DONU-775045 format. One record per residue: residue in three letters; z, y, x of N, C-alpha, C in turn. Coordinates in steps of 0.2 Angstrom, whole numbers, padded with zeros to 4 digits, always signed. Example, Ala and Ser with C-alpha at 12.3 -4.5 7.8 and 13.67 -1.06 7.14 Angstrom:
! DONU-775045
ALA+0039-0028+0066+0039-0022+0062+0039-0016+0066/SER+0035-0011+0064+0036-0005+0068+0039+0000+0064/
***
This chain:
! DONU-775045
MET-0001-0007+0004-0001-0001+0000-0002+0006+0003/ASN+0005+0006+0010+0006+0012+0015-0002+0014+0018/GLU-0007+0009+0020-0012+0008+0024-0019+0013+0016/ALA-0018+0008+0011-0022+0014+0006-0020+0020+0004/TYR-0014+0022+0003-0013+0028+0004-0016+0033+0007/ARG-0016+0031+0014-0016+0034+0019-0025+0035+0019/TYR-0029+0030+0018-0036+0030+0019-0037+0034+0012/GLY-0035+0034+0006-0035+0040-0001-0037+0046+0001/VAL-0030+0049+0007-0027+0054+0008-0031+0058+0012/ALA-0035+0054+0018-0040+0053+0022-0046+0057+0019/LEU-0047+0051+0014-0055+0053+0010-0053+0060+0006/PHE-0049+0061+0001-0049+0069-0001-0049+0074+0004/ALA-0045+0071+0010-0046+0077+0017-0053+0082+0017/VAL-0057+0074+0018-0064+0074+0020-0068+0077+0013/ILE-0066+0077+0008-0069+0079+0002-0069+0088+0000/PHE-0061+0088+0002-0061+0096+0003-0066+0100+0008/ILE-0064+0099+0015-0069+0100+0019-0076+0100+0018/GLY-0078+0096+0015-0085+0095+0011-0087+0101+0009/LEU-0081+0100+0002-0081+0106-0004-0082+0113-0002/GLY-0079+0115+0006-0077+0121+0008-0084+0123+0012/LEU-0086+0119+0015-0094+0119+0019-0097+0120+0014/ALA-0097+0116+0009-0103+0119+0003-0102+0127+0000/ILE-0095+0127-0002-0095+0134-0005-0100+0142+0002/ILE-0095+0138+0004-0097+0143+0011-0107+0145+0009/VAL-0108+0139+0010-0116+0138+0011-0119+0142+0008/VAL-0118+0140-0001-0119+0143-0007-0117+0149-0005/THR-0113+0153-0005-0111+0158-0004-0114+0164+0000/THR-0116+0160+0005-0121+0164+0009-0127+0165+0007/VAL-0132+0160+0006-0137+0158+0001-0138+0165-0004/ARG-0131+0165-0009-0131+0170-0016-0131+0177-0013/GLY-0130+0176-0006-0129+0185-0006-0122+0187-0002/GLY-0116+0182-0003-0111+0183+0001-0107+0188-0003/ALA-0102+0183-0007-0096+0188-0009-0088+0185-0007/VAL-0086+0190-0006-0081+0188-0002-0076+0184-0005/PHE-0074+0182-0013-0071+0177-0012-0075+0169-0013/GLY-0080+0169-0012-0084+0164-0012-0081+0161-0005/TYR-0084+0167+0001-0080+0166+0007-0074+0163+0008/LEU-0068+0168+0004-0062+0165+0004-0062+0158+0000/MET-0062+0157-0003-0063+0150-0008-0065+0144-0003/GLY-0070+0145+0001-0073+0140+0006-0069+0140+0010/PHE-0065+0146+0015-0063+0144+0019-0055+0140+0016/LEU-0053+0142+0011-0047+0138+0009-0048+0132+0008/PHE-0053+0131+0005-0054+0124+0006-0055+0120+0011/LEU-0059+0121+0017-0060+0119+0021-0051+0119+0026/ALA-0048+0123+0026-0042+0123+0029-0036+0118+0025/LEU-0038+0118+0019-0032+0112+0016-0036+0106+0017/GLY-0041+0104+0018-0042+0097+0021-0041+0097+0029/ALA-0043+0101+0032-0043+0101+0041-0034+0101+0041/GLY-0030+0104+0036-0025+0104+0037-0020+0097+0037/ARG-0023+0094+0030-0019+0089+0028-0022+0082+0032/LEU-0029+0083+0037-0029+0077+0043-0025+0079+0046/TYR-0023+0084+0051-0019+0086+0056-0012+0083+0053/LEU-0010+0084+0049-0004+0082+0046-0003+0074+0045/LEU-0009+0071+0044-0010+0063+0041-0009+0061+0050/ARG-0013+0065+0054-0012+0061+0061-0006+0063+0064/ARG-0004+0067+0062+0002+0069+0066+0009+0063+0066/ARG+0010+0061+0060+0013+0057+0057+0014+0048+0059/ARG+0008+0048+0061+0006+0040+0066+0013+0040+0071/
***
């Protein structure tokens, strides 16, 4: 169960990183609003931070 939880958390972290990158790209293509860049960066930071914490707990 513990390994399944870790893999699930890692999967969601990678999904959040992908969403953040996608939001940043779409924001750039459509002209760039500050809110879009902010949301993209926050999703990216959420995923990266979660992966960092997951690695550190080992």
